[in-house]
N, C-alpha and C positions, 0 to 999 in steps of 0.2 A: 301519396302523402304518407301512408302507413309505412311503406318500404323506406322512404327517405328518413323517417323518424327512427326506424330500426337501424338504418345505416349509421346515423349520428350516434345512437346509443352504443353500437358496436365499436365505432371509432373511439369514443370516449373511454369505453372499458379497456380497449387495447392500449391506449395511451396511458391510462392510469396503471395498468398492469406493468407496462414498461418502466414507469417511474418507480413503482413499488419494488420491482425486481432489481432496479439499480440501487435503491436504498438498502435492500436486503444484501446484495452483493457487497456494497460498501461496508455495511456493518460486519459482514463475515470476514472480509479482508482485514479490516481495522482491528477486529477483536480476536482473530484466530490465534489459537495456542500452538506452539511448536510441537511437531511430531505427535499430533493427536492420535494417529493410528497406532502408534507403538506404546504410548504412555511414558516414553523416556524423555528426559530433559534433552535440550539440543546438544549438550556437551557429551552425552553418552556415546561411546564408540563401540562398534561391533567388530571391527577389523583388528585382530591382535597385533598386526604389524605396525599399526599406528599407535603413537603414545596416547594413553588414556589421560583424560583431563582430571585433575583432582577435584573433589567435591568442593564447591564454594558455598560459604554461608549466603543465605538469601539476601539479595540486594547488592552483593559485592560482584564486581566484574573480574573475571580471570585476567591476569596480566602476563605478558610474555608468552602466551600460548598461540599456537598456529591455527589458521583457519582451515577447516575441512569442508568438503561437499556436504550439503544438508544443513550447515550452520545458518542461523538467522542472525542478521546483523542490522543494527540501526545505522543508516547512512544519512548524514545531513550535509548538504553543500549550500553555501551562500554564493551569490553571484550567478545563479542559473537564470535562464529565461523564465519569465513569469508563467508562460504557458507550458513549461516542461520542467517543473521543480524536481529536485532530488532530495526527498525528505521523508523517510519512512523505513519500514522493515523490509529487508531484501534477503532472499534465500540464496545461498551459494548453490549453483547448479551442480549436477553430478560430475560434470567435467571440470569443475573448479572455477567456472566463470560466474560473474555477477552481472545481471542485466540492469543497466542504469536508465533505460528508457530508449525510445525509438531514435531520438536525436543524438544520444550519447553513446549508444552501443554497449557492447559487452567487453569485459576484460577479465583476465585470469588473476585471481587473488589466492588460490589454493596454496597452502604452505607458507603464507606470509603471516606476520604478526599484525595486530591492529594498526600499529604505527606504520609499518611497511605498506599496508593496504591503503592507509590515508595518503601516504606519499605517492603511491602508484596511481591512485584515483585522481589525485590533484594534478599529477603530470599528464595523465590521459585527458582530463578535462581542460587543462591549460592550453591545449591545442585549439579549442573552440570557444573557451570562455576567458574573460579577462580576470585574472587573479582569483580563482575559486578557492574558498576556504572549506576544507573537508574535515569531518569528524566521523569516525567509525567506532561503534561500541557494540558489545554483545547485546543481543535482544533479551530483555528480561520481562516476560509477560506479567510478573507479579509486581513490578515497579509501578508506582502511580504515574499517570501521565502528567507531564509538566508543560505548562504554557500551551503550546500549539501541538500537543501530543495526540495520541489516538482518540481520546474522548472529545477533545475540542474539534479535531478533524471530522469525527463522526457527527457531532452536533452541527457543524457547519454544513456538511453534506445533507443532513436531514432538513435543515432550514432551507437550503437551496431547492431540495426536492419538494418541500411543502409549498414554496413559492411557485414552482412549476405547476403543481397540482391546482393551485388557486387560479393561475393564468389559464390553464386548460379548462377548468370549470367555467370561468368567465367567457371563454371562447364558445363553449358548448351552449351556455345560456344565451349568448348573442345569436348563435345560429338558430336556436329554438324560437327566439323572438322574431327573427326574419321569416321563418317558415309559418308562423301562426298568423292566419289572416285576420 
């Protein structure tokens, strides 16, 4: 009886820990600042062979500039499958690829402008999706979230996790009731 109770408490603590870790990871991903380790904005370049990006006033997006590895981009695509959306901040990998998810794969966008990247992503996704609409913009962590942006996504995830915690607590309470004579 005593060991069974300890077992249930241990399982409950483990499940709650997993839920909390998921919430913390979601919060970190959704609110992460670009290049936190270096303190540089995402547009800063260290390679003198690459053209430096001019400083942009806060809130303005650079236009006509090319995408480099390490850049953070906001990619939004309509017409994706509900269980595999493309809507968020994506970092360009060191080799110039961007990972769009397990079902959509990776494609190289290094050296392209935002408009060229939109066209290439649309063409890539057009092979598996019916008429996808693609928007690619520079990631601006200072910009307020609009509609279903970072804050709304984080709030939605927290609500989902809270609901899971309530369900787990109810299940634990039910198990306790069954074991109490």
